[in-house]
N, CA, C and O atoms as a DFTB+ gen file, in Angstrom:
528 C
 N C O
     1  1       1.487      62.786     -50.256
     2  2       1.802      62.617     -51.661
     3  2       1.810      61.125     -51.971
     4  3       2.823      60.455     -51.772
     5  1       0.728      60.620     -52.438
     6  2       0.564      59.200     -52.689
     7  2       0.438      58.975     -54.191
     8  3      -0.655      59.029     -54.754
     9  1       1.575      58.723     -54.825
    10  2       1.569      58.501     -56.264
    11  2       1.649      57.016     -56.553
    12  3       2.433      56.292     -55.939
    13  1       0.845      56.578     -57.477
    14  2       0.930      55.183     -57.927
    15  2       1.864      55.134     -59.111
    16  3       1.742      55.915     -60.054
    17  1       2.790      54.212     -59.048
    18  2       3.718      54.027     -60.145
    19  2       3.268      52.819     -60.944
    20  3       3.014      51.751     -60.388
    21  1       3.175      52.996     -62.232
    22  2       2.821      51.858     -63.070
    23  2       4.086      51.090     -63.413
    24  3       5.149      51.670     -63.633
    25  1       3.950      49.803     -63.452
    26  2       5.074      48.927     -63.760
    27  2       5.261      48.831     -65.256
    28  3       4.290      48.888     -66.010
    29  1       6.498      48.684     -65.695
    30  2       6.743      48.484     -67.128
    31  2       6.053      47.212     -67.619
    32  3       5.794      46.304     -66.831
    33  1       5.761      47.145     -68.894
    34  2       5.118      45.937     -69.442
    35  2       5.938      44.689     -69.120
    36  3       7.160      44.689     -69.268
    37  1       5.275      43.650     -68.688
    38  2       5.935      42.380     -68.383
    39  2       6.446      42.277     -66.956
    40  3       6.809      41.188     -66.510
    41  1       6.480      43.389     -66.232
    42  2       6.936      43.375     -64.837
    43  2       5.698      43.344     -63.954
    44  3       4.899      44.281     -63.929
    45  1       5.563      42.243     -63.233
    46  2       4.414      42.089     -62.341
    47  2       4.860      42.222     -60.893
    48  3       6.047      42.147     -60.577
    49  1       3.896      42.418     -60.040
    50  2       4.199      42.486     -58.609
    51  2       4.853      41.174     -58.155
    52  3       5.785      41.198     -57.351
    53  1       4.380      40.042     -58.658
    54  2       4.959      38.749     -58.272
    55  2       6.403      38.630     -58.743
    56  3       7.249      38.105     -58.019
    57  1       6.693      39.113     -59.954
    58  2       8.066      39.091     -60.457
    59  2       8.967      39.907     -59.541
    60  3      10.070      39.471     -59.213
    61  1       8.518      41.067     -59.131
    62  2       9.318      41.895     -58.218
    63  2       9.559      41.179     -56.897
    64  3      10.664      41.230     -56.358
    65  1       8.537      40.512     -56.372
    66  2       8.712      39.758     -55.122
    67  2       9.701      38.614     -55.302
    68  3      10.483      38.316     -54.399
    69  1       9.667      37.971     -56.471
    70  2      10.598      36.881     -56.741
    71  2      12.031      37.386     -56.880
    72  3      12.964      36.761     -56.376
    73  1      12.205      38.510     -57.560
    74  2      13.535      39.064     -57.790
    75  2      14.120      39.635     -56.500
    76  3      15.280      39.384     -56.172
    77  1      13.323      40.391     -55.784
    78  2      13.792      41.006     -54.542
    79  2      13.467      40.099     -53.368
    80  3      12.604      40.390     -52.540
    81  1      14.184      39.001     -53.329
    82  2      14.051      38.007     -52.268
    83  2      14.524      38.620     -50.954
    84  3      14.766      39.825     -50.880
    85  1      14.652      37.811     -49.939
    86  2      15.127      38.290     -48.649
    87  2      16.516      38.898     -48.777
    88  3      17.361      38.358     -49.491
    89  1      16.762      40.003     -48.103
    90  2      18.101      40.594     -48.161
    91  2      19.097      39.738     -47.392
    92  3      18.731      38.988     -46.487
    93  1      20.346      39.866     -47.768
    94  2      21.421      39.171     -47.068
    95  2      22.197      40.228     -46.294
    96  3      22.706      41.186     -46.876
    97  1      22.284      40.052     -44.998
    98  2      23.056      40.996     -44.197
    99  2      24.163      40.236     -43.476
   100  3      24.074      39.027     -43.262
   101  1      25.196      40.967     -43.111
   102  2      26.299      40.351     -42.403
   103  2      26.957      41.389     -41.512
   104  3      26.698      42.586     -41.633
   105  1      27.804      40.920     -40.625
   106  2      28.506      41.803     -39.701
   107  2      29.718      42.405     -40.413
   108  3      30.714      41.721     -40.648
   109  1      29.623      43.682     -40.751
   110  2      30.693      44.388     -41.464
   111  2      32.008      44.346     -40.690
   112  3      33.081      44.338     -41.292
   113  1      31.930      44.319     -39.358
   114  2      33.140      44.311     -38.534
   115  2      33.977      43.052     -38.722
   116  3      35.129      43.008     -38.290
   117  1      33.411      42.020     -39.365
   118  2      34.168      40.790     -39.597
   119  2      35.053      40.871     -40.849
   120  3      35.946      40.043     -41.031
   121  1      34.810      41.857     -41.702
   122  2      35.593      41.966     -42.937
   123  2      37.085      42.136     -42.649
   124  3      37.891      41.408     -43.228
   125  1      37.486      43.071     -41.773
   126  2      38.928      43.229     -41.537
   127  2      39.600      41.994     -40.928
   128  3      40.769      41.727     -41.207
   129  1      38.880      41.252     -40.111
   130  2      39.536      40.089     -39.475
   131  2      39.525      38.856     -40.365
   132  3      40.369      37.975     -40.204
   133  1      38.575      38.777     -41.310
   134  2      38.538      37.622     -42.212
   135  2      39.283      37.886     -43.503
   136  3      39.724      36.953     -44.175
   137  1      39.425      39.155     -43.854
   138  2      40.158      39.511     -45.060
   139  2      39.316      39.666     -46.306
   140  3      39.839      40.039     -47.357
   141  1      38.016      39.389     -46.218
   142  2      37.176      39.551     -47.400
   143  2      35.710      39.634     -47.008
   144  3      35.301      39.191     -45.936
   145  1      34.941      40.213     -47.909
   146  2      33.497      40.295     -47.698
   147  2      32.884      38.897     -47.725
   148  3      31.990      38.594     -46.935
   149  1      33.366      38.039     -48.639
   150  2      32.777      36.694     -48.747
   151  2      33.030      35.873     -47.485
   152  3      32.130      35.183     -47.005
   153  1      34.235      35.942     -46.949
   154  2      34.526      35.208     -45.712
   155  2      33.728      35.791     -44.546
   156  3      33.239      35.046     -43.696
   157  1      33.595      37.109     -44.502
   158  2      32.803      37.750     -43.444
   159  2      31.344      37.345     -43.552
   160  3      30.691      37.094     -42.539
   161  1      30.824      37.279     -44.780
   162  2      29.443      36.858     -44.986
   163  2      29.239      35.422     -44.521
   164  3      28.265      35.121     -43.831
   165  1      30.154      34.542     -44.898
   166  2      30.026      33.141     -44.503
   167  2      30.141      32.993     -42.984
   168  3      29.378      32.238     -42.381
   169  1      31.073      33.697     -42.367
   170  2      31.221      33.620     -40.911
   171  2      29.993      34.201     -40.219
   172  3      29.532      33.640     -39.224
   173  1      29.458      35.294     -40.711
   174  2      28.240      35.866     -40.130
   175  2      27.096      34.863     -40.166
   176  3      26.379      34.684     -39.182
   177  1      26.938      34.219     -41.300
   178  2      25.874      33.216     -41.443
   179  2      26.118      32.039     -40.498
   180  3      25.183      31.542     -39.869
   181  1      27.364      31.598     -40.399
   182  2      27.695      30.481     -39.500
   183  2      27.426      30.852     -38.041
   184  3      26.939      30.028     -37.268
   185  1      27.743      32.085     -37.669
   186  2      27.461      32.536     -36.303
   187  2      25.960      32.539     -36.049
   188  3      25.502      32.085     -35.000
   189  1      25.199      33.048     -37.007
   190  2      23.744      33.080     -36.856
   191  2      23.181      31.665     -36.712
   192  3      22.349      31.406     -35.843
   193  1      23.637      30.759     -37.564
   194  2      23.173      29.367     -37.488
   195  2      23.523      28.778     -36.125
   196  3      22.698      28.112     -35.500
   197  1      24.744      29.026     -35.668
   198  2      25.206      28.482     -34.383
   199  2      24.348      28.959     -33.220
   200  3      24.112      28.218     -32.265
   201  1      23.889      30.188     -33.306
   202  2      23.051      30.736     -32.237
   203  2      21.686      30.054     -32.164
   204  3      21.017      30.120     -31.133
   205  1      21.270      29.400     -33.250
   206  2      19.970      28.722     -33.295
   207  2      20.038      27.265     -32.843
   208  3      19.003      26.621     -32.676
   209  1      21.249      26.742     -32.646
   210  2      21.426      25.316     -32.352
   211  2      21.041      24.961     -30.921
   212  3      21.103      25.785     -30.008
   213  1      20.642      23.709     -30.762
   214  2      20.417      23.165     -29.424
   215  2      21.772      22.892     -28.787
   216  3      22.725      22.569     -29.497
   217  1      21.884      23.013     -27.473
   218  2      23.175      22.795     -26.797
   219  2      23.807      21.437     -27.091
   220  3      25.033      21.328     -27.136
   221  1      22.999      20.409     -27.290
   222  2      23.565      19.070     -27.534
   223  2      24.310      18.985     -28.867
   224  3      25.077      18.045     -29.080
   225  1      24.099      19.936     -29.755
   226  2      24.821      19.960     -31.038
   227  2      26.288      20.339     -30.838
   228  3      27.119      20.099     -31.714
   229  1      26.602      20.930     -29.687
   230  2      27.968      21.353     -29.360
   231  2      28.562      22.256     -30.442
   232  3      29.764      22.225     -30.705
   233  1      27.705      23.053     -31.057
   234  2      28.168      24.021     -32.045
   235  2      28.246      23.508     -33.466
   236  3      28.455      24.300     -34.385
   237  1      28.086      22.211     -33.682
   238  2      28.211      21.638     -35.030
   239  2      26.900      21.755     -35.797
   240  3      25.822      21.517     -35.252
   241  1      27.011      22.121     -37.061
   242  2      25.861      22.153     -37.944
   243  2      26.299      21.716     -39.342
   244  3      27.465      21.847     -39.713
   245  1      25.355      21.202     -40.093
   246  2      25.620      20.686     -41.438
   247  2      25.005      21.634     -42.465
   248  3      23.864      22.070     -42.314
   249  1      25.774      21.951     -43.514
   250  2      25.274      22.755     -44.623
   251  2      25.902      22.239     -45.904
   252  3      27.114      22.037     -45.981
   253  1      25.066      22.030     -46.903
   254  2      25.563      21.648     -48.222
   255  2      25.960      22.910     -48.985
   256  3      25.619      24.024     -48.586
   257  1      26.680      22.721     -50.079
   258  2      27.027      23.872     -50.917
   259  2      25.767      24.560     -51.436
   260  3      25.709      25.787     -51.522
   261  1      24.772      23.767     -51.775
   262  2      23.529      24.336     -52.269
   263  2      22.848      25.179     -51.204
   264  3      22.304      26.241     -51.506
   265  1      22.874      24.712     -49.951
   266  2      22.266      25.487     -48.858
   267  2      23.027      26.789     -48.615
   268  3      22.418      27.837     -48.399
   269  1      24.377      26.720     -48.650
   270  2      25.158      27.949     -48.491
   271  2      24.819      28.935     -49.607
   272  3      24.671      30.131     -49.354
   273  1      24.697      28.442     -50.838
   274  2      24.360      29.315     -51.960
   275  2      22.981      29.931     -51.754
   276  3      22.799      31.131     -51.959
   277  1      22.027      29.128     -51.356
   278  2      20.662      29.618     -51.132
   279  2      20.642      30.678     -50.030
   280  3      19.934      31.679     -50.147
   281  1      21.407      30.466     -48.970
   282  2      21.373      31.362     -47.814
   283  2      22.237      32.608     -47.987
   284  3      21.918      33.663     -47.437
   285  1      23.329      32.498     -48.748
   286  2      24.277      33.615     -48.828
   287  2      24.444      34.183     -50.229
   288  3      24.891      35.320     -50.382
   289  1      24.092      33.416     -51.249
   290  2      24.324      33.844     -52.620
   291  2      25.729      33.560     -53.110
   292  3      26.061      33.879     -54.252
   293  1      26.568      32.961     -52.261
   294  2      27.952      32.679     -52.651
   295  2      28.017      31.485     -53.601
   296  3      27.339      30.477     -53.401
   297  1      28.839      31.617     -54.631
   298  2      29.047      30.522     -55.580
   299  2      29.916      29.445     -54.920
   300  3      30.459      29.640     -53.832
   301  1      30.030      28.313     -55.605
   302  2      30.859      27.215     -55.114
   303  2      32.297      27.685     -54.879
   304  3      32.871      27.418     -53.823
   305  1      32.875      28.375     -55.848
   306  2      34.273      28.803     -55.706
   307  2      34.415      29.874     -54.624
   308  3      35.419      29.893     -53.913
   309  1      33.439      30.757     -54.488
   310  2      33.482      31.750     -53.412
   311  2      33.407      31.084     -52.047
   312  3      34.082      31.500     -51.106
   313  1      32.584      30.050     -51.945
   314  2      32.490      29.297     -50.686
   315  2      33.823      28.641     -50.348
   316  3      34.284      28.704     -49.208
   317  1      34.438      28.012     -51.342
   318  2      35.716      27.332     -51.108
   319  2      36.779      28.313     -50.624
   320  3      37.517      28.021     -49.684
   321  1      36.855      29.471     -51.265
   322  2      37.840      30.482     -50.882
   323  2      37.553      31.005     -49.484
   324  3      38.471      31.146     -48.676
   325  1      36.300      31.292     -49.191
   326  2      35.920      31.790     -47.867
   327  2      36.188      30.742     -46.793
   328  3      36.720      31.064     -45.731
   329  1      35.826      29.501     -47.061
   330  2      36.058      28.425     -46.089
   331  2      37.542      28.270     -45.797
   332  3      37.933      28.095     -44.643
   333  1      38.372      28.332     -46.835
   334  2      39.821      28.208     -46.644
   335  2      40.332      29.332     -45.741
   336  3      41.107      29.086     -44.817
   337  1      39.901      30.548     -46.008
   338  2      40.333      31.694     -45.195
   339  2      39.876      31.535     -43.741
   340  3      40.633      31.829     -42.816
   341  1      38.657      31.078     -43.546
   342  2      38.128      30.913     -42.189
   343  2      38.822      29.777     -41.444
   344  3      39.091      29.889     -40.248
   345  1      39.111      28.683     -42.151
   346  2      39.867      27.570     -41.534
   347  2      41.274      28.022     -41.171
   348  3      41.742      27.783     -40.058
   349  1      41.954      28.683     -42.122
   350  2      43.334      29.126     -41.900
   351  2      43.437      30.088     -40.730
   352  3      44.438      30.086     -40.013
   353  1      42.413      30.913     -40.528
   354  2      42.402      31.867     -39.418
   355  2      41.985      31.198     -38.110
   356  3      42.102      31.797     -37.041
   357  1      41.503      29.964     -38.192
   358  2      41.048      29.261     -36.994
   359  2      39.657      29.667     -36.548
   360  3      39.270      29.408     -35.408
   361  1      38.885      30.312     -37.451
   362  2      37.560      30.795     -37.095
   363  2      36.474      29.733     -37.222
   364  3      35.428      29.830     -36.580
   365  1      36.720      28.715     -38.055
   366  2      35.772      27.601     -38.166
   367  2      36.542      26.284     -38.172
   368  3      37.715      26.217     -38.539
   369  1      35.837      25.254     -37.754
   370  2      36.316      23.877     -37.889
   371  2      35.383      23.180     -38.865
   372  3      34.205      23.523     -38.965
   373  1      35.913      22.205     -39.580
   374  2      35.105      21.419     -40.507
   375  2      35.308      19.943     -40.216
   376  3      36.377      19.520     -39.776
   377  1      34.268      19.171     -40.469
   378  2      34.316      17.739     -40.234
   379  2      33.480      17.047     -41.297
   380  3      32.329      17.418     -41.528
   381  1      34.054      16.047     -41.940
   382  2      33.294      15.193     -42.846
   383  2      32.850      13.983     -42.029
   384  3      33.685      13.258     -41.488
   385  1      31.539      13.763     -41.940
   386  2      31.036      12.645     -41.133
   387  2      29.752      12.112     -41.743
   388  3      29.040      12.810     -42.464
   389  1      29.482      10.861     -41.431
   390  2      28.253      10.223     -41.884
   391  2      28.474       9.405     -43.135
   392  3      29.554       9.405     -43.726
   393  1      27.423       8.708     -43.522
   394  2      27.472       7.912     -44.729
   395  2      26.140       8.072     -45.457
   396  3      25.121       7.578     -44.974
   397  1      26.119       8.737     -46.584
   398  2      27.258       9.376     -47.241
   399  2      27.770      10.562     -46.416
   400  3      27.034      11.177     -45.645
   401  1      29.033      10.851     -46.606
   402  2      29.679      11.897     -45.818
   403  2      29.034      13.260     -46.083
   404  3      28.751      13.627     -47.223
   405  1      28.814      13.992     -44.993
   406  2      28.304      15.355     -45.066
   407  2      29.334      16.265     -44.417
   408  3      30.122      15.840     -43.572
   409  1      29.309      17.505     -44.822
   410  2      30.248      18.473     -44.288
   411  2      29.601      19.222     -43.128
   412  3      28.548      19.841     -43.277
   413  1      30.259      19.150     -41.963
   414  2      29.791      19.802     -40.745
   415  2      30.727      20.954     -40.417
   416  3      31.925      20.904     -40.698
   417  1      30.162      21.986     -39.822
   418  2      30.908      23.193     -39.483
   419  2      30.709      23.536     -38.013
   420  3      29.686      23.204     -37.413
   421  1      31.711      24.210     -37.446
   422  2      31.571      24.755     -36.102
   423  2      32.369      26.047     -36.026
   424  3      33.536      26.090     -36.414
   425  1      31.736      27.096     -35.524
   426  2      32.413      28.370     -35.307
   427  2      33.288      28.236     -34.067
   428  3      32.872      27.661     -33.061
   429  1      34.493      28.770     -34.147
   430  2      35.420      28.779     -33.013
   431  2      35.389      30.187     -32.409
   432  3      36.107      31.072     -32.874
   433  1      34.568      30.402     -31.383
   434  2      34.350      31.761     -30.893
   435  2      35.577      32.417     -30.260
   436  3      35.712      33.639     -30.320
   437  1      36.461      31.647     -29.663
   438  2      37.623      32.247     -28.991
   439  2      38.551      32.941     -29.994
   440  3      38.900      34.100     -29.774
   441  1      38.965      32.287     -31.083
   442  2      39.798      32.998     -32.063
   443  2      39.092      34.201     -32.699
   444  3      39.727      35.220     -32.972
   445  1      37.781      34.083     -32.935
   446  2      37.039      35.209     -33.504
   447  2      37.061      36.370     -32.518
   448  3      37.315      37.512     -32.901
   449  1      36.799      36.080     -31.265
   450  2      36.796      37.112     -30.229
   451  2      38.170      37.763     -30.079
   452  3      38.274      38.983     -29.954
   453  1      39.214      36.948     -30.092
   454  2      40.575      37.489     -29.982
   455  2      40.904      38.414     -31.151
   456  3      41.488      39.481     -30.963
   457  1      40.527      38.001     -32.346
   458  2      40.795      38.818     -33.525
   459  2      40.013      40.130     -33.467
   460  3      40.533      41.186     -33.825
   461  1      38.763      40.055     -33.014
   462  2      37.958      41.269     -32.889
   463  2      38.573      42.214     -31.856
   464  3      38.639      43.425     -32.068
   465  1      39.012      41.655     -30.758
   466  2      39.623      42.480     -29.706
   467  2      40.917      43.127     -30.211
   468  3      41.142      44.316     -29.990
   469  1      41.756      42.353     -30.880
   470  2      43.017      42.883     -31.412
   471  2      42.735      44.000     -32.412
   472  3      43.430      45.016     -32.419
   473  1      41.732      43.820     -33.248
   474  2      41.354      44.845     -34.225
   475  2      40.883      46.115     -33.517
   476  3      41.264      47.218     -33.908
   477  1      40.062      45.969     -32.486
   478  2      39.552      47.120     -31.736
   479  2      40.687      47.849     -31.021
   480  3      40.733      49.079     -31.011
   481  1      41.602      47.086     -30.422
   482  2      42.728      47.707     -29.726
   483  2      43.634      48.462     -30.692
   484  3      44.113      49.551     -30.375
   485  1      43.868      47.888     -31.866
   486  2      44.688      48.559     -32.881
   487  2      44.021      49.854     -33.343
   488  3      44.699      50.860     -33.555
   489  1      42.704      49.834     -33.499
   490  2      41.976      51.038     -33.917
   491  2      42.065      52.104     -32.829
   492  3      42.213      53.285     -33.141
   493  1      41.979      51.716     -31.576
   494  2      42.106      52.675     -30.464
   495  2      43.499      53.283     -30.426
   496  3      43.642      54.489     -30.227
   497  1      44.525      52.467     -30.613
   498  2      45.899      52.976     -30.631
   499  2      46.115      53.947     -31.789
   500  3      46.774      54.975     -31.630
   501  1      45.561      53.619     -32.946
   502  2      45.700      54.488     -34.114
   503  2      45.018      55.832     -33.883
   504  3      45.548      56.877     -34.260
   505  1      43.848      55.800     -33.264
   506  2      43.145      57.046     -32.953
   507  2      43.934      57.889     -31.954
   508  3      44.041      59.107     -32.100
   509  1      44.480      57.229     -30.947
   510  2      45.277      57.948     -29.926
   511  2      46.506      58.591     -30.553
   512  3      46.851      59.726     -30.224
   513  1      47.158      57.878     -31.444
   514  2      48.346      58.427     -32.113
   515  2      47.965      59.587     -33.036
   516  3      48.717      60.553     -33.163
   517  1      46.824      59.493     -33.664
   518  2      46.385      60.547     -34.565
   519  2      46.055      61.839     -33.799
   520  3      46.159      62.936     -34.347
   521  1      45.665      61.697     -32.550
   522  2      45.315      62.865     -31.739
   523  2      46.528      63.543     -31.128
   524  3      46.427      64.670     -30.645
   525  1      47.685      62.866     -31.142
   526  2      48.882      63.470     -30.560
   527  2      49.701      64.200     -31.593
   528  3      50.744      64.766     -31.266
């Protein structure tokens, strides 16, 4: 069944490609430990970026607000709120360095791992209690 769908007037194939840019995906399991979808999205992106770094970077990477917006779709205020939550939880470190100063980030894998483990253990305990 191969049906061709005609596009509404003014909607071109190029417009559709422009509108439906690359999808943004993130690790859903980070939502409970970060407290929000925006913080989970930002942490997921930071983890992905960190995995691409050369070892000499020691986990540090630089991203401007514009780059975060381009990569995640998060607004300036959403970024600020997410960054605060991630800093407060100990999941990221931030550093202002250089001239002019740039904002550098580093994921702190140990606190993230601990939080994930605690969440998994709590879910296992809840399931065990529900079965009794």
